[in-house]
C-alpha positions as CSV (number, residue, x, y, z in Angstrom):
1,X,35.4,-20.8,-122.7
2,X,36.0,-19.4,-126.0
3,X,33.6,-18.9,-128.9
4,X,35.6,-18.8,-132.1
5,X,33.8,-18.3,-135.5
6,X,35.0,-20.3,-138.8
7,X,34.8,-19.0,-142.2
8,X,33.4,-21.0,-144.8
9,X,35.4,-24.3,-145.2
10,X,34.1,-25.7,-148.6
11,X,35.7,-29.0,-148.2
12,X,39.0,-28.0,-147.2
13,X,39.5,-30.1,-144.4
14,X,43.2,-30.1,-144.0
15,X,43.1,-26.5,-143.6
16,X,40.1,-26.5,-140.7
17,X,42.2,-29.0,-138.9
18,X,45.1,-26.6,-139.0
19,X,43.1,-23.6,-138.2
20,X,42.0,-25.9,-135.1
21,X,45.0,-26.6,-134.0
22,X,46.2,-23.0,-134.2
23,X,43.6,-21.5,-132.0
24,X,44.2,-25.0,-129.5
25,X,40.5,-25.8,-129.9
26,X,39.3,-27.6,-127.0
27,X,36.0,-29.5,-127.8
28,X,35.6,-29.7,-123.7
29,X,36.0,-26.2,-123.2
30,X,35.4,-24.0,-126.4
31,X,32.6,-24.1,-128.9
32,X,32.6,-23.1,-132.6
33,X,30.0,-21.5,-134.9
34,X,30.5,-22.3,-138.5
35,X,29.1,-19.9,-141.3
36,X,27.8,-22.3,-143.4
37,X,29.3,-23.9,-147.0
38,X,30.9,-26.7,-145.1
39,X,31.1,-28.5,-148.0
40,X,31.5,-28.6,-152.0
41,X,34.1,-27.4,-154.4
42,X,36.9,-28.7,-152.1
43,X,37.9,-32.1,-152.1
44,X,37.1,-33.4,-148.7
45,X,33.6,-32.4,-148.0
46,X,32.9,-35.9,-146.7
47,X,35.6,-35.6,-144.0
48,X,34.5,-32.1,-143.1
49,X,31.1,-33.1,-142.4
50,X,32.0,-36.3,-140.8
51,X,34.1,-34.2,-138.3
52,X,31.1,-31.3,-137.8
53,X,29.0,-34.3,-137.1
54,X,31.3,-36.3,-134.6
55,X,31.7,-33.1,-132.6
56,X,28.1,-31.4,-132.9
57,X,28.1,-31.1,-128.9
58,X,30.6,-28.3,-129.0
59,X,29.7,-26.4,-132.2
60,X,26.8,-24.7,-134.0
61,X,26.7,-24.2,-138.0
62,X,24.2,-22.7,-140.1
63,X,23.3,-23.9,-143.6
64,X,24.8,-22.0,-146.6
65,X,23.9,-21.9,-150.0
66,X,26.3,-25.2,-151.0
67,X,25.0,-26.9,-147.6
68,X,21.5,-26.3,-149.4
69,X,22.5,-27.4,-152.5
70,X,23.7,-30.8,-151.1
71,X,20.7,-31.3,-149.5
72,X,18.7,-30.8,-152.7
73,X,20.8,-33.3,-154.5
74,X,20.6,-36.0,-151.5
75,X,16.7,-35.3,-152.2
76,X,16.6,-36.0,-155.6
77,X,15.5,-32.7,-156.6
78,X,18.2,-31.2,-158.5
79,X,21.1,-33.4,-160.6
80,X,24.7,-33.2,-159.4
81,X,26.8,-30.5,-161.3
82,X,30.0,-31.1,-163.1
83,X,31.6,-28.9,-160.8
84,X,30.3,-30.3,-157.4
85,X,32.7,-32.2,-155.3
86,X,30.1,-33.8,-153.1
87,X,29.5,-37.2,-154.3
88,X,31.8,-38.5,-151.9
89,X,29.1,-38.1,-149.3
90,X,26.2,-39.2,-151.6
91,X,27.7,-42.3,-152.0
92,X,29.4,-42.7,-148.4
93,X,27.4,-45.6,-146.1
94,X,26.7,-42.6,-143.6
95,X,26.1,-40.3,-146.1
96,X,22.3,-39.7,-145.7
97,X,22.8,-39.8,-142.3
98,X,24.9,-37.1,-142.5
99,X,22.5,-35.4,-144.6
100,X,19.5,-35.7,-142.6
101,X,21.4,-34.0,-139.4
102,X,22.6,-31.5,-141.8
103,X,19.1,-30.6,-142.8
104,X,17.8,-29.9,-139.0
105,X,20.5,-27.3,-138.6
106,X,19.4,-23.5,-138.4
107,X,19.7,-20.7,-141.2
108,X,20.5,-18.3,-138.6
109,X,21.8,-18.1,-134.6
110,X,21.4,-15.7,-131.8
111,X,23.9,-15.9,-129.1
112,X,26.3,-14.0,-126.7
113,X,25.1,-10.8,-128.2
114,X,26.0,-11.9,-131.7
115,X,24.0,-13.0,-135.0
116,X,25.4,-15.8,-137.0
117,X,24.4,-16.4,-140.4
118,X,25.7,-17.4,-143.7
119,X,25.3,-14.5,-146.3
120,X,23.1,-11.2,-145.5
121,X,20.1,-9.7,-144.3
122,X,17.5,-7.4,-145.9
123,X,17.7,-3.8,-144.5
124,X,13.7,-4.2,-143.6
125,X,14.4,-6.9,-141.1
126,X,15.3,-6.4,-137.5
127,X,17.0,-9.3,-135.7
128,X,13.8,-10.8,-133.7
129,X,12.2,-11.0,-138.0
130,X,15.5,-12.3,-139.2
131,X,15.5,-15.2,-136.2
132,X,11.4,-15.9,-137.0
133,X,12.1,-15.8,-140.4
134,X,14.9,-18.3,-140.5
135,X,13.4,-20.5,-138.0
136,X,10.1,-20.7,-140.4
137,X,12.3,-22.1,-143.4
138,X,14.2,-23.9,-141.2
139,X,11.0,-25.9,-140.3
140,X,10.2,-26.2,-144.0
141,X,14.0,-27.7,-144.6
142,X,13.7,-30.1,-141.8
143,X,10.0,-31.1,-142.1
144,X,8.0,-33.1,-144.8
145,X,7.5,-30.3,-147.1
146,X,11.3,-30.3,-147.7
147,X,11.2,-32.9,-150.9
148,X,8.7,-30.7,-152.7
149,X,10.0,-26.9,-151.7
150,X,13.9,-28.4,-152.5
151,X,12.4,-28.1,-156.4
152,X,11.2,-24.8,-156.1
153,X,14.2,-23.4,-154.1
154,X,16.2,-22.4,-157.0
155,X,15.7,-18.8,-158.4
156,X,16.4,-15.1,-158.2
157,X,12.7,-13.8,-157.8
158,X,11.0,-12.3,-155.7
159,X,13.6,-9.8,-155.4
160,X,12.0,-7.7,-152.8
161,X,10.4,-8.8,-149.2
162,X,6.8,-8.6,-148.8
163,X,5.5,-9.8,-145.8
164,X,2.6,-10.9,-147.5
165,X,4.6,-13.2,-149.3
166,X,3.5,-16.9,-149.1
167,X,4.6,-20.7,-149.7
168,X,7.5,-21.3,-152.1
169,X,8.1,-17.5,-152.9
170,X,8.3,-16.2,-149.3
171,X,10.9,-19.2,-148.4
172,X,12.9,-18.9,-151.4
173,X,13.9,-15.3,-150.7
174,X,14.0,-15.5,-147.3
175,X,16.9,-18.4,-148.1
176,X,18.2,-16.0,-150.9
177,X,19.0,-13.3,-148.4
178,X,20.5,-15.3,-145.4
179,X,22.3,-17.9,-147.9
180,X,23.1,-16.0,-151.4
181,X,22.8,-12.0,-150.6
182,X,25.8,-9.5,-151.6
183,X,24.3,-6.6,-152.6
184,X,20.9,-5.0,-152.8
185,X,19.3,-1.7,-153.7
186,X,19.0,1.0,-150.4
187,X,15.4,-0.2,-150.0
188,X,16.4,-4.0,-150.0
189,X,15.9,-5.2,-153.8
190,X,18.3,-8.2,-153.9
191,X,20.3,-8.4,-157.0
192,X,21.6,-12.2,-156.7
193,X,23.8,-12.5,-160.2
194,X,26.6,-10.4,-158.5
195,X,29.6,-12.2,-157.3
196,X,32.5,-9.5,-157.8
197,X,34.4,-7.5,-155.7
198,X,33.4,-3.6,-154.1
199,X,34.6,-2.1,-157.3
200,X,32.5,-3.8,-159.6
201,X,29.1,-3.4,-158.1
202,X,26.4,-1.9,-160.4
203,X,25.3,1.4,-160.0
204,X,21.9,1.7,-157.9
205,X,23.4,-1.3,-155.6
206,X,25.3,-1.4,-152.5
207,X,26.9,-4.1,-149.9
208,X,23.8,-5.3,-147.9
209,X,25.7,-4.1,-144.8
210,X,25.8,-0.8,-146.0
211,X,22.1,-0.4,-146.8
212,X,21.1,2.7,-145.1
213,X,19.0,2.7,-141.8
214,X,19.6,-1.2,-141.6
215,X,17.2,-2.4,-138.7
216,X,19.9,-5.2,-137.6
217,X,23.1,-2.7,-137.5
218,X,23.2,-2.3,-133.6
219,X,23.6,-6.3,-133.7
220,X,27.3,-7.5,-134.2
221,X,26.7,-9.9,-137.6
222,X,29.5,-12.6,-138.0
223,X,29.2,-14.3,-141.6
224,X,30.9,-15.3,-144.9
225,X,29.8,-16.0,-148.4
226,X,31.4,-13.0,-150.4
227,X,35.2,-14.5,-150.4
228,X,36.0,-11.2,-152.9
229,X,35.6,-9.1,-149.7
230,X,38.7,-10.7,-148.2
231,X,37.3,-10.9,-144.7
232,X,36.3,-7.3,-143.8
233,X,35.0,-5.6,-140.9
234,X,32.4,-3.0,-141.6
235,X,31.2,-1.4,-138.4
236,X,29.0,-4.7,-136.8
237,X,29.8,-7.1,-139.7
238,X,32.5,-9.5,-139.7
239,X,32.9,-11.4,-142.9
240,X,35.1,-14.1,-142.3
241,X,35.3,-16.0,-145.6
242,X,38.8,-15.1,-146.9
243,X,38.7,-17.5,-149.9
244,X,40.9,-20.5,-148.6
245,X,39.3,-22.4,-151.1
246,X,40.6,-20.2,-154.1
247,X,44.0,-19.9,-152.3
248,X,43.3,-17.6,-149.7
249,X,42.9,-18.3,-146.2
250,X,40.9,-19.7,-143.8
251,X,39.6,-17.5,-141.0
252,X,38.5,-17.8,-137.3
253,X,37.3,-15.1,-135.2
254,X,37.2,-15.3,-131.6
255,X,34.1,-13.3,-130.5
256,X,35.5,-12.5,-127.1
257,X,38.1,-9.8,-128.5
258,X,37.4,-10.0,-132.4
259,X,41.0,-11.5,-132.8
260,X,41.5,-13.1,-135.9
261,X,43.3,-16.5,-136.7
262,X,44.3,-17.7,-140.2
263,X,45.9,-20.6,-142.1
264,X,46.6,-20.7,-145.7
265,X,44.9,-23.3,-148.2
266,X,48.2,-24.9,-148.8
267,X,49.2,-27.7,-146.5
268,X,52.7,-26.1,-146.2
269,X,51.3,-22.7,-145.4
270,X,52.5,-21.7,-141.9
271,X,49.4,-20.0,-140.0
272,X,49.3,-16.2,-139.4
273,X,47.6,-14.2,-136.9
274,X,46.5,-10.6,-136.6
275,X,44.9,-8.6,-133.8
276,X,41.9,-7.1,-135.7
277,X,40.0,-8.0,-138.8
278,X,41.1,-6.1,-142.0
279,X,39.5,-2.8,-142.8
């Protein structure tokens, strides 16, 4: 059995299926780990979500910020935005069934010695705390409080973790860290307006995975979200969002040997393969 982690699909169904062919994925033997952002921005979000649901027996997916946005729109908490491409899901006969399944998926997953999540973690959190906080919020998203909290989910505050936080503020900062984080201060202050390259990081901040004395540093983490990194590895952090949606590539990481497999966004693009992640 092989376990493959695949980066942000964003509704790029054709590239996703070609990548499955490239890795010779066998749903009877192999497992997929999906880093979230299954939907939105690409044109085939419904096809992606249907495939994931139909093959849920052989995969694990965590929630990304775009998946949460779909769930918030489906709950009637926020309106559909002009650049959203999730209308096909909302209008489909099975759309609500798919959304109900999606909102029961985790925000973090630990297995085989690896931690799977969408964006990042705060330096003060060790792995048990990450899993505990992710489960706490997942219970809110999948439970009766979701429709109320969905209206409070958006926002960039609070920007620093405190264990004494409660309610919406507590759940919001956990979600922001796990699904939106790119950079933070050395002590873990989130800066969520940033979406550029490493060269654009403002003074006083650094990539979350370079925070000094990060308590989760000993555990290999596979994540996505930050496509401007172009799928880098840094010590035990493997970012596999290589910007497929933005004419980049869709990436799969085989956990056993960290081999990378990639296909391009274009249907005419030929699959490529490298031995190790880009540094």
